[in-house]
PDBQT receptor file of N, H, CA, C and O in Angstrom, charges set to zero:
ATOM      1  N   MET A   1      20.455   7.219 -62.273  1.00  0.00    +0.000 N 
ATOM      2  CA  MET A   1      20.348   5.739 -62.883  1.00  0.00    +0.000 C 
ATOM      3  C   MET A   1      20.539   6.052 -64.242  1.00  0.00    +0.000 C 
ATOM      4  O   MET A   1      19.980   7.149 -64.221  1.00  0.00    +0.000 OA
ATOM      5  N   PRO A   2      20.927   5.909 -65.471  1.00  0.00    +0.000 N 
ATOM      6  CA  PRO A   2      19.964   5.869 -67.062  1.00  0.00    +0.000 C 
ATOM      7  C   PRO A   2      19.267   5.245 -67.296  1.00  0.00    +0.000 C 
ATOM      8  O   PRO A   2      19.536   4.048 -67.187  1.00  0.00    +0.000 OA
ATOM      9  N   ARG A   3      17.884   5.660 -67.781  1.00  0.00    +0.000 N 
ATOM     10  H   ARG A   3      17.665   6.632 -67.869  1.00  0.00    +0.000 HD
ATOM     11  CA  ARG A   3      16.851   5.190 -68.598  1.00  0.00    +0.000 C 
ATOM     12  C   ARG A   3      17.101   3.416 -68.396  1.00  0.00    +0.000 C 
ATOM     13  O   ARG A   3      18.153   2.808 -68.596  1.00  0.00    +0.000 OA
ATOM     14  N   THR A   4      16.091   2.983 -68.049  1.00  0.00    +0.000 N 
ATOM     15  H   THR A   4      15.236   3.476 -67.886  1.00  0.00    +0.000 HD
ATOM     16  CA  THR A   4      15.974   0.648 -68.992  1.00  0.00    +0.000 C 
ATOM     17  C   THR A   4      16.835   1.182 -69.842  1.00  0.00    +0.000 C 
ATOM     18  O   THR A   4      16.882   2.366 -70.175  1.00  0.00    +0.000 OA
ATOM     19  N   GLY A   5      17.519   0.315 -70.197  1.00  0.00    +0.000 N 
ATOM     20  H   GLY A   5      17.481  -0.647 -69.926  1.00  0.00    +0.000 HD
ATOM     21  CA  GLY A   5      18.129  -0.239 -71.588  1.00  0.00    +0.000 C 
ATOM     22  C   GLY A   5      19.195   0.916 -72.038  1.00  0.00    +0.000 C 
ATOM     23  O   GLY A   5      19.460   0.820 -73.237  1.00  0.00    +0.000 OA
ATOM     24  N   LEU A   6      19.953   2.113 -71.292  1.00  0.00    +0.000 N 
ATOM     25  H   LEU A   6      19.738   2.191 -70.318  1.00  0.00    +0.000 HD
ATOM     26  CA  LEU A   6      20.758   2.656 -71.218  1.00  0.00    +0.000 C 
ATOM     27  C   LEU A   6      21.607   2.658 -70.947  1.00  0.00    +0.000 C 
ATOM     28  O   LEU A   6      21.836   3.379 -69.976  1.00  0.00    +0.000 OA
ATOM     29  N   SER A   7      22.960   1.759 -71.640  1.00  0.00    +0.000 N 
ATOM     30  H   SER A   7      22.773   1.173 -72.429  1.00  0.00    +0.000 HD
ATOM     31  CA  SER A   7      24.177   1.500 -70.942  1.00  0.00    +0.000 C 
ATOM     32  C   SER A   7      25.212   2.406 -70.546  1.00  0.00    +0.000 C 
ATOM     33  O   SER A   7      24.913   3.583 -70.341  1.00  0.00    +0.000 OA
ATOM     34  N   LYS A   8      26.192   2.076 -70.434  1.00  0.00    +0.000 N 
ATOM     35  H   LYS A   8      26.435   1.120 -70.600  1.00  0.00    +0.000 HD
ATOM     36  CA  LYS A   8      27.528   3.194 -70.443  1.00  0.00    +0.000 C 
ATOM     37  C   LYS A   8      28.324   2.949 -71.785  1.00  0.00    +0.000 C 
ATOM     38  O   LYS A   8      29.219   3.640 -72.272  1.00  0.00    +0.000 OA
ATOM     39  N   GLU A   9      27.654   1.568 -72.335  1.00  0.00    +0.000 N 
ATOM     40  H   GLU A   9      26.927   1.007 -71.939  1.00  0.00    +0.000 HD
ATOM     41  CA  GLU A   9      28.380   1.305 -73.656  1.00  0.00    +0.000 C 
ATOM     42  C   GLU A   9      27.570   2.187 -74.921  1.00  0.00    +0.000 C 
ATOM     43  O   GLU A   9      28.153   2.562 -75.938  1.00  0.00    +0.000 OA
ATOM     44  N   GLU A  10      26.104   2.434 -74.634  1.00  0.00    +0.000 N 
ATOM     45  H   GLU A  10      25.630   2.130 -73.807  1.00  0.00    +0.000 HD
ATOM     46  CA  GLU A  10      25.589   2.796 -75.483  1.00  0.00    +0.000 C 
ATOM     47  C   GLU A  10      25.487   4.484 -75.507  1.00  0.00    +0.000 C 
ATOM     48  O   GLU A  10      24.908   5.201 -76.324  1.00  0.00    +0.000 OA
ATOM     49  N   ILE A  11      26.291   4.862 -74.267  1.00  0.00    +0.000 N 
ATOM     50  H   ILE A  11      26.761   4.280 -73.603  1.00  0.00    +0.000 HD
ATOM     51  CA  ILE A  11      26.337   6.230 -73.925  1.00  0.00    +0.000 C 
ATOM     52  C   ILE A  11      27.731   6.830 -74.814  1.00  0.00    +0.000 C 
ATOM     53  O   ILE A  11      28.010   7.974 -75.173  1.00  0.00    +0.000 OA
ATOM     54  N   ILE A  12      28.192   5.993 -74.924  1.00  0.00    +0.000 N 
ATOM     55  H   ILE A  12      27.965   5.064 -74.632  1.00  0.00    +0.000 HD
ATOM     56  CA  ILE A  12      29.296   5.914 -75.838  1.00  0.00    +0.000 C 
ATOM     57  C   ILE A  12      29.362   5.973 -76.885  1.00  0.00    +0.000 C 
ATOM     58  O   ILE A  12      30.429   6.428 -77.297  1.00  0.00    +0.000 OA
ATOM     59  N   GLU A  13      28.420   5.612 -77.835  1.00  0.00    +0.000 N 
ATOM     60  H   GLU A  13      27.553   5.242 -77.500  1.00  0.00    +0.000 HD
ATOM     61  CA  GLU A  13      28.071   5.562 -78.527  1.00  0.00    +0.000 C 
ATOM     62  C   GLU A  13      27.481   6.291 -79.893  1.00  0.00    +0.000 C 
ATOM     63  O   GLU A  13      27.701   6.345 -81.103  1.00  0.00    +0.000 OA
ATOM     64  N   LYS A  14      26.535   6.841 -78.834  1.00  0.00    +0.000 N 
ATOM     65  H   LYS A  14      26.356   6.797 -77.851  1.00  0.00    +0.000 HD
ATOM     66  CA  LYS A  14      25.742   7.998 -78.872  1.00  0.00    +0.000 C 
ATOM     67  C   LYS A  14      27.328   9.335 -79.077  1.00  0.00    +0.000 C 
ATOM     68  O   LYS A  14      27.418  10.154 -79.991  1.00  0.00    +0.000 OA
ATOM     69  N   VAL A  15      28.163   9.177 -78.140  1.00  0.00    +0.000 N 
ATOM     70  H   VAL A  15      28.090   8.511 -77.397  1.00  0.00    +0.000 HD
ATOM     71  CA  VAL A  15      28.688  10.087 -78.010  1.00  0.00    +0.000 C 
ATOM     72  C   VAL A  15      29.541  10.292 -79.204  1.00  0.00    +0.000 C 
ATOM     73  O   VAL A  15      29.436  11.261 -79.957  1.00  0.00    +0.000 OA
ATOM     74  N   ALA A  16      30.583   9.109 -79.362  1.00  0.00    +0.000 N 
ATOM     75  H   ALA A  16      30.668   8.323 -78.751  1.00  0.00    +0.000 HD
ATOM     76  CA  ALA A  16      31.012   9.193 -80.677  1.00  0.00    +0.000 C 
ATOM     77  C   ALA A  16      30.307   9.544 -82.037  1.00  0.00    +0.000 C 
ATOM     78  O   ALA A  16      30.982   9.929 -82.992  1.00  0.00    +0.000 OA
ATOM     79  N   GLU A  17      28.518   9.366 -82.138  1.00  0.00    +0.000 N 
ATOM     80  H   GLU A  17      27.969   9.054 -81.362  1.00  0.00    +0.000 HD
ATOM     81  CA  GLU A  17      28.370   9.856 -83.203  1.00  0.00    +0.000 C 
ATOM     82  C   GLU A  17      27.634  10.971 -83.232  1.00  0.00    +0.000 C 
ATOM     83  O   GLU A  17      27.089  11.318 -84.280  1.00  0.00    +0.000 OA
ATOM     84  N   LEU A  18      27.544  11.512 -82.359  1.00  0.00    +0.000 N 
ATOM     85  H   LEU A  18      27.986  11.230 -81.508  1.00  0.00    +0.000 HD
ATOM     86  CA  LEU A  18      27.405  12.888 -81.935  1.00  0.00    +0.000 C 
ATOM     87  C   LEU A  18      28.903  13.820 -82.627  1.00  0.00    +0.000 C 
ATOM     88  O   LEU A  18      29.089  14.604 -83.557  1.00  0.00    +0.000 OA
ATOM     89  N   ALA A  19      29.584  13.301 -81.754  1.00  0.00    +0.000 N 
ATOM     90  H   ALA A  19      29.433  12.664 -80.998  1.00  0.00    +0.000 HD
ATOM     91  CA  ALA A  19      31.205  13.368 -82.206  1.00  0.00    +0.000 C 
ATOM     92  C   ALA A  19      31.302  13.659 -83.679  1.00  0.00    +0.000 C 
ATOM     93  O   ALA A  19      31.228  14.848 -83.991  1.00  0.00    +0.000 OA
ATOM     94  N   ASN A  20      31.460  12.743 -84.664  1.00  0.00    +0.000 N 
ATOM     95  H   ASN A  20      31.521  11.778 -84.411  1.00  0.00    +0.000 HD
ATOM     96  CA  ASN A  20      31.467  12.668 -85.798  1.00  0.00    +0.000 C 
ATOM     97  C   ASN A  20      30.895  13.400 -86.193  1.00  0.00    +0.000 C 
ATOM     98  O   ASN A  20      31.453  14.415 -86.610  1.00  0.00    +0.000 OA
ATOM     99  N   GLU A  21      29.288  13.245 -86.279  1.00  0.00    +0.000 N 
ATOM    100  H   GLU A  21      28.835  12.420 -85.941  1.00  0.00    +0.000 HD
ATOM    101  CA  GLU A  21      28.442  14.138 -87.054  1.00  0.00    +0.000 C 
ATOM    102  C   GLU A  21      28.263  15.799 -86.692  1.00  0.00    +0.000 C 
ATOM    103  O   GLU A  21      27.854  16.675 -87.454  1.00  0.00    +0.000 OA
ATOM    104  N   LYS A  22      28.685  15.929 -85.352  1.00  0.00    +0.000 N 
ATOM    105  H   LYS A  22      29.017  15.218 -84.733  1.00  0.00    +0.000 HD
ATOM    106  CA  LYS A  22      28.638  17.575 -85.402  1.00  0.00    +0.000 C 
ATOM    107  C   LYS A  22      30.275  18.066 -84.880  1.00  0.00    +0.000 C 
ATOM    108  O   LYS A  22      30.229  19.281 -84.691  1.00  0.00    +0.000 OA
ATOM    109  N   ARG A  23      31.495  17.596 -84.631  1.00  0.00    +0.000 N 
ATOM    110  H   ARG A  23      31.532  16.608 -84.785  1.00  0.00    +0.000 HD
ATOM    111  CA  ARG A  23      32.391  17.345 -84.219  1.00  0.00    +0.000 C 
ATOM    112  C   ARG A  23      32.755  17.521 -82.988  1.00  0.00    +0.000 C 
ATOM    113  O   ARG A  23      32.029  18.249 -82.310  1.00  0.00    +0.000 OA
ATOM    114  N   LEU A  24      33.871  16.963 -82.402  1.00  0.00    +0.000 N 
ATOM    115  H   LEU A  24      34.460  16.372 -82.953  1.00  0.00    +0.000 HD
ATOM    116  CA  LEU A  24      34.078  16.921 -81.104  1.00  0.00    +0.000 C 
ATOM    117  C   LEU A  24      33.601  18.305 -80.140  1.00  0.00    +0.000 C 
ATOM    118  O   LEU A  24      32.849  18.238 -79.167  1.00  0.00    +0.000 OA
ATOM    119  N   SER A  25      34.328  19.726 -80.751  1.00  0.00    +0.000 N 
ATOM    120  H   SER A  25      34.939  19.780 -81.541  1.00  0.00    +0.000 HD
ATOM    121  CA  SER A  25      34.250  20.344 -80.566  1.00  0.00    +0.000 C 
ATOM    122  C   SER A  25      32.550  21.108 -79.294  1.00  0.00    +0.000 C 
ATOM    123  O   SER A  25      32.363  21.890 -78.362  1.00  0.00    +0.000 OA
ATOM    124  N   TYR A  26      31.709  20.064 -80.276  1.00  0.00    +0.000 N 
ATOM    125  H   TYR A  26      31.860  19.428 -81.033  1.00  0.00    +0.000 HD
ATOM    126  CA  TYR A  26      30.077  20.649 -80.200  1.00  0.00    +0.000 C 
ATOM    127  C   TYR A  26      29.548  20.003 -79.217  1.00  0.00    +0.000 C 
ATOM    128  O   TYR A  26      28.399  20.119 -78.790  1.00  0.00    +0.000 OA
ATOM    129  N   LEU A  27      30.804  18.966 -78.662  1.00  0.00    +0.000 N 
ATOM    130  H   LEU A  27      31.737  18.872 -79.009  1.00  0.00    +0.000 HD
ATOM    131  CA  LEU A  27      29.777  17.966 -77.538  1.00  0.00    +0.000 C 
ATOM    132  C   LEU A  27      29.427  18.742 -76.305  1.00  0.00    +0.000 C 
ATOM    133  O   LEU A  27      30.230  19.659 -76.479  1.00  0.00    +0.000 OA
ATOM    134  N   SER A  28      28.999  18.957 -75.520  1.00  0.00    +0.000 N 
ATOM    135  H   SER A  28      28.346  18.212 -75.379  1.00  0.00    +0.000 HD
ATOM    136  CA  SER A  28      28.624  19.191 -73.790  1.00  0.00    +0.000 C 
ATOM    137  C   SER A  28      27.308  18.109 -73.963  1.00  0.00    +0.000 C 
ATOM    138  O   SER A  28      26.727  17.371 -74.758  1.00  0.00    +0.000 OA
ATOM    139  N   VAL A  29      27.320  18.592 -72.648  1.00  0.00    +0.000 N 
ATOM    140  H   VAL A  29      27.793  19.192 -72.001  1.00  0.00    +0.000 HD
ATOM    141  CA  VAL A  29      26.026  17.530 -71.265  1.00  0.00    +0.000 C 
ATOM    142  C   VAL A  29      25.002  18.047 -71.585  1.00  0.00    +0.000 C 
ATOM    143  O   VAL A  29      24.016  17.538 -71.054  1.00  0.00    +0.000 OA
ATOM    144  N   THR A  30      24.770  19.057 -72.402  1.00  0.00    +0.000 N 
ATOM    145  H   THR A  30      25.571  19.471 -72.834  1.00  0.00    +0.000 HD
ATOM    146  CA  THR A  30      23.390  19.356 -72.847  1.00  0.00    +0.000 C 
ATOM    147  C   THR A  30      23.399  19.153 -74.304  1.00  0.00    +0.000 C 
ATOM    148  O   THR A  30      22.251  18.861 -74.641  1.00  0.00    +0.000 OA
ATOM    149  N   THR A  31      23.900  19.170 -74.942  1.00  0.00    +0.000 N 
ATOM    150  H   THR A  31      24.832  19.406 -74.669  1.00  0.00    +0.000 HD
ATOM    151  CA  THR A  31      23.774  19.072 -76.410  1.00  0.00    +0.000 C 
ATOM    152  C   THR A  31      24.053  17.101 -76.092  1.00  0.00    +0.000 C 
ATOM    153  O   THR A  31      23.201  16.481 -76.727  1.00  0.00    +0.000 OA
ATOM    154  N   LEU A  32      24.686  16.473 -75.565  1.00  0.00    +0.000 N 
ATOM    155  H   LEU A  32      25.379  16.977 -75.049  1.00  0.00    +0.000 HD
ATOM    156  CA  LEU A  32      24.128  15.015 -75.237  1.00  0.00    +0.000 C 
ATOM    157  C   LEU A  32      23.426  14.473 -74.611  1.00  0.00    +0.000 C 
ATOM    158  O   LEU A  32      23.498  13.245 -74.577  1.00  0.00    +0.000 OA
ATOM    159  N   THR A  33      22.606  15.057 -73.974  1.00  0.00    +0.000 N 
ATOM    160  H   THR A  33      22.547  16.055 -74.002  1.00  0.00    +0.000 HD
ATOM    161  CA  THR A  33      21.475  14.835 -73.093  1.00  0.00    +0.000 C 
ATOM    162  C   THR A  33      20.104  15.163 -73.869  1.00  0.00    +0.000 C 
ATOM    163  O   THR A  33      19.070  14.562 -73.579  1.00  0.00    +0.000 OA
ATOM    164  N   ASP A  34      20.148  16.132 -74.854  1.00  0.00    +0.000 N 
ATOM    165  H   ASP A  34      20.988  16.621 -75.090  1.00  0.00    +0.000 HD
ATOM    166  CA  ASP A  34      19.213  16.665 -75.745  1.00  0.00    +0.000 C 
ATOM    167  C   ASP A  34      19.243  14.865 -76.892  1.00  0.00    +0.000 C 
ATOM    168  O   ASP A  34      18.348  14.030 -77.020  1.00  0.00    +0.000 OA
ATOM    169  N   TYR A  35      20.460  14.895 -77.415  1.00  0.00    +0.000 N 
ATOM    170  H   TYR A  35      21.186  15.574 -77.311  1.00  0.00    +0.000 HD
ATOM    171  CA  TYR A  35      20.508  14.149 -78.323  1.00  0.00    +0.000 C 
ATOM    172  C   TYR A  35      19.852  12.607 -77.720  1.00  0.00    +0.000 C 
ATOM    173  O   TYR A  35      19.101  11.894 -78.384  1.00  0.00    +0.000 OA
ATOM    174  N   LEU A  36      20.240  12.356 -76.580  1.00  0.00    +0.000 N 
ATOM    175  H   LEU A  36      20.851  12.936 -76.040  1.00  0.00    +0.000 HD
ATOM    176  CA  LEU A  36      19.784  10.785 -75.764  1.00  0.00    +0.000 C 
ATOM    177  C   LEU A  36      18.756  11.219 -75.461  1.00  0.00    +0.000 C 
ATOM    178  O   LEU A  36      18.420  10.407 -74.598  1.00  0.00    +0.000 OA
ATOM    179  N   GLY A  37      17.912  11.976 -75.534  1.00  0.00    +0.000 N 
ATOM    180  H   GLY A  37      18.185  12.636 -76.234  1.00  0.00    +0.000 HD
ATOM    181  CA  GLY A  37      16.570  11.979 -74.736  1.00  0.00    +0.000 C 
ATOM    182  C   GLY A  37      16.288  11.717 -73.082  1.00  0.00    +0.000 C 
ATOM    183  O   GLY A  37      15.282  11.284 -72.520  1.00  0.00    +0.000 OA
ATOM    184  N   ILE A  38      17.643  12.176 -72.519  1.00  0.00    +0.000 N 
ATOM    185  H   ILE A  38      18.460  12.528 -72.976  1.00  0.00    +0.000 HD
ATOM    186  CA  ILE A  38      17.132  11.917 -70.923  1.00  0.00    +0.000 C 
ATOM    187  C   ILE A  38      17.778  13.308 -69.705  1.00  0.00    +0.000 C 
ATOM    188  O   ILE A  38      18.598  14.119 -70.136  1.00  0.00    +0.000 OA
ATOM    189  N   LYS A  39      17.517  13.353 -68.941  1.00  0.00    +0.000 N 
ATOM    190  H   LYS A  39      16.850  12.694 -68.591  1.00  0.00    +0.000 HD
ATOM    191  CA  LYS A  39      18.367  14.642 -68.389  1.00  0.00    +0.000 C 
ATOM    192  C   LYS A  39      19.300  14.705 -68.223  1.00  0.00    +0.000 C 
ATOM    193  O   LYS A  39      19.997  13.771 -68.619  1.00  0.00    +0.000 OA
ATOM    194  N   LYS A  40      19.809  15.615 -67.669  1.00  0.00    +0.000 N 
ATOM    195  H   LYS A  40      19.243  16.374 -67.347  1.00  0.00    +0.000 HD
ATOM    196  CA  LYS A  40      21.435  15.414 -67.336  1.00  0.00    +0.000 C 
ATOM    197  C   LYS A  40      21.690  14.693 -66.254  1.00  0.00    +0.000 C 
ATOM    198  O   LYS A  40      22.656  13.943 -66.387  1.00  0.00    +0.000 OA
ATOM    199  N   PRO A  41      21.027  14.656 -64.985  1.00  0.00    +0.000 N 
ATOM    200  CA  PRO A  41      21.771  13.785 -63.876  1.00  0.00    +0.000 C 
ATOM    201  C   PRO A  41      21.567  11.954 -64.215  1.00  0.00    +0.000 C 
ATOM    202  O   PRO A  41      22.106  10.963 -63.724  1.00  0.00    +0.000 OA
ATOM    203  N   SER A  42      20.711  12.109 -65.094  1.00  0.00    +0.000 N 
ATOM    204  H   SER A  42      20.273  12.915 -65.493  1.00  0.00    +0.000 HD
ATOM    205  CA  SER A  42      21.012  10.481 -65.977  1.00  0.00    +0.000 C 
ATOM    206  C   SER A  42      22.309  10.182 -66.553  1.00  0.00    +0.000 C 
ATOM    207  O   SER A  42      22.863   9.090 -66.682  1.00  0.00    +0.000 OA
ATOM    208  N   LEU A  43      22.763  11.558 -66.935  1.00  0.00    +0.000 N 
ATOM    209  H   LEU A  43      22.312  12.445 -66.830  1.00  0.00    +0.000 HD
ATOM    210  CA  LEU A  43      24.233  11.104 -67.602  1.00  0.00    +0.000 C 
ATOM    211  C   LEU A  43      25.370  10.852 -67.000  1.00  0.00    +0.000 C 
ATOM    212  O   LEU A  43      26.324  10.141 -67.314  1.00  0.00    +0.000 OA
ATOM    213  N   TYR A  44      25.099  11.689 -65.867  1.00  0.00    +0.000 N 
ATOM    214  H   TYR A  44      24.324  12.267 -65.611  1.00  0.00    +0.000 HD
ATOM    215  CA  TYR A  44      26.282  11.470 -64.381  1.00  0.00    +0.000 C 
ATOM    216  C   TYR A  44      26.837  10.180 -64.147  1.00  0.00    +0.000 C 
ATOM    217  O   TYR A  44      27.980   9.765 -63.953  1.00  0.00    +0.000 OA
ATOM    218  N   ASN A  45      25.162   9.412 -64.255  1.00  0.00    +0.000 N 
ATOM    219  H   ASN A  45      24.234   9.749 -64.412  1.00  0.00    +0.000 HD
ATOM    220  CA  ASN A  45      25.520   8.411 -63.102  1.00  0.00    +0.000 C 
ATOM    221  C   ASN A  45      27.133   7.187 -63.827  1.00  0.00    +0.000 C 
ATOM    222  O   ASN A  45      27.974   6.608 -63.139  1.00  0.00    +0.000 OA
ATOM    223  N   PRO A  46      27.019   7.196 -65.146  1.00  0.00    +0.000 N 
ATOM    224  CA  PRO A  46      27.960   6.550 -65.825  1.00  0.00    +0.000 C 
ATOM    225  C   PRO A  46      28.862   7.737 -66.313  1.00  0.00    +0.000 C 
ATOM    226  O   PRO A  46      29.834   7.073 -66.672  1.00  0.00    +0.000 OA
ATOM    227  N   MET A  47      29.114   8.687 -66.503  1.00  0.00    +0.000 N 
ATOM    228  H   MET A  47      28.325   9.227 -66.212  1.00  0.00    +0.000 HD
ATOM    229  CA  MET A  47      30.002   9.589 -67.174  1.00  0.00    +0.000 C 
ATOM    230  C   MET A  47      30.403  11.223 -66.024  1.00  0.00    +0.000 C 
ATOM    231  O   MET A  47      29.973  12.373 -66.103  1.00  0.00    +0.000 OA
ATOM    232  N   LYS A  48      31.122  10.745 -65.320  1.00  0.00    +0.000 N 
ATOM    233  H   LYS A  48      31.472   9.810 -65.257  1.00  0.00    +0.000 HD
ATOM    234  CA  LYS A  48      31.508  11.179 -64.216  1.00  0.00    +0.000 C 
ATOM    235  C   LYS A  48      31.952  13.351 -64.836  1.00  0.00    +0.000 C 
ATOM    236  O   LYS A  48      31.853  14.390 -64.182  1.00  0.00    +0.000 OA
ATOM    237  N   THR A  49      32.325  13.146 -66.047  1.00  0.00    +0.000 N 
ATOM    238  H   THR A  49      32.405  12.302 -66.578  1.00  0.00    +0.000 HD
ATOM    239  CA  THR A  49      32.652  14.696 -66.844  1.00  0.00    +0.000 C 
ATOM    240  C   THR A  49      32.654  14.265 -68.165  1.00  0.00    +0.000 C 
ATOM    241  O   THR A  49      32.510  13.250 -68.846  1.00  0.00    +0.000 OA
ATOM    242  N   ILE A  50      32.952  15.860 -68.272  1.00  0.00    +0.000 N 
ATOM    243  H   ILE A  50      33.069  16.685 -67.719  1.00  0.00    +0.000 HD
ATOM    244  CA  ILE A  50      32.402  15.715 -69.853  1.00  0.00    +0.000 C 
ATOM    245  C   ILE A  50      33.991  15.046 -70.849  1.00  0.00    +0.000 C 
ATOM    246  O   ILE A  50      34.058  14.556 -71.976  1.00  0.00    +0.000 OA
ATOM    247  N   GLU A  51      34.841  15.264 -70.032  1.00  0.00    +0.000 N 
ATOM    248  H   GLU A  51      34.786  15.663 -69.117  1.00  0.00    +0.000 HD
ATOM    249  CA  GLU A  51      36.264  15.075 -70.062  1.00  0.00    +0.000 C 
ATOM    250  C   GLU A  51      36.147  13.433 -70.324  1.00  0.00    +0.000 C 
ATOM    251  O   GLU A  51      36.837  13.015 -71.253  1.00  0.00    +0.000 OA
ATOM    252  N   ASP A  52      35.264  12.372 -69.528  1.00  0.00    +0.000 N 
ATOM    253  H   ASP A  52      34.704  12.712 -68.773  1.00  0.00    +0.000 HD
ATOM    254  CA  ASP A  52      35.092  11.235 -69.806  1.00  0.00    +0.000 C 
ATOM    255  C   ASP A  52      34.089  10.817 -71.392  1.00  0.00    +0.000 C 
ATOM    256  O   ASP A  52      34.148   9.896 -72.207  1.00  0.00    +0.000 OA
ATOM    257  N   MET A  53      33.161  12.131 -71.225  1.00  0.00    +0.000 N 
ATOM    258  H   MET A  53      33.113  12.878 -70.563  1.00  0.00    +0.000 HD
ATOM    259  CA  MET A  53      32.971  11.760 -72.817  1.00  0.00    +0.000 C 
ATOM    260  C   MET A  53      34.005  11.857 -73.834  1.00  0.00    +0.000 C 
ATOM    261  O   MET A  53      34.428  10.862 -74.423  1.00  0.00    +0.000 OA
ATOM    262  N   HIS A  54      34.568  13.459 -74.127  1.00  0.00    +0.000 N 
ATOM    263  H   HIS A  54      34.225  14.267 -73.649  1.00  0.00    +0.000 HD
ATOM    264  CA  HIS A  54      35.606  13.372 -74.617  1.00  0.00    +0.000 C 
ATOM    265  C   HIS A  54      36.633  12.220 -75.206  1.00  0.00    +0.000 C 
ATOM    266  O   HIS A  54      37.014  11.950 -76.345  1.00  0.00    +0.000 OA
ATOM    267  N   ASN A  55      36.886  11.702 -73.978  1.00  0.00    +0.000 N 
ATOM    268  H   ASN A  55      36.576  11.922 -73.053  1.00  0.00    +0.000 HD
ATOM    269  CA  ASN A  55      38.108  10.537 -73.971  1.00  0.00    +0.000 C 
ATOM    270  C   ASN A  55      37.469   9.041 -74.302  1.00  0.00    +0.000 C 
ATOM    271  O   ASN A  55      38.208   8.064 -74.175  1.00  0.00    +0.000 OA
ATOM    272  N   CYS A  56      35.881   8.840 -74.793  1.00  0.00    +0.000 N 
ATOM    273  H   CYS A  56      35.282   9.634 -74.897  1.00  0.00    +0.000 HD
ATOM    274  CA  CYS A  56      35.413   8.436 -75.368  1.00  0.00    +0.000 C 
ATOM    275  C   CYS A  56      35.442   8.505 -76.973  1.00  0.00    +0.000 C 
ATOM    276  O   CYS A  56      35.797   7.694 -77.828  1.00  0.00    +0.000 OA
ATOM    277  N   ALA A  57      35.084   9.404 -77.011  1.00  0.00    +0.000 N 
ATOM    278  H   ALA A  57      34.796  10.062 -76.316  1.00  0.00    +0.000 HD
ATOM    279  CA  ALA A  57      34.687   9.612 -78.541  1.00  0.00    +0.000 C 
ATOM    280  C   ALA A  57      36.344   9.751 -79.919  1.00  0.00    +0.000 C 
ATOM    281  O   ALA A  57      36.135   9.913 -81.122  1.00  0.00    +0.000 OA
TER     282      ALA A  57
């Protein structure tokens, strides 16, 4: 489960921010989890694949 206070909507917002800042091709699970300050398993609860993140951006 994502850390307390980190909703799927907030993750989607951060995906969009990161994609806008660095370009969509830069987006990866590692870059996103580093950006969010969470561990990879925390991301996969609400977002199942990297494609889910790309579809949100």
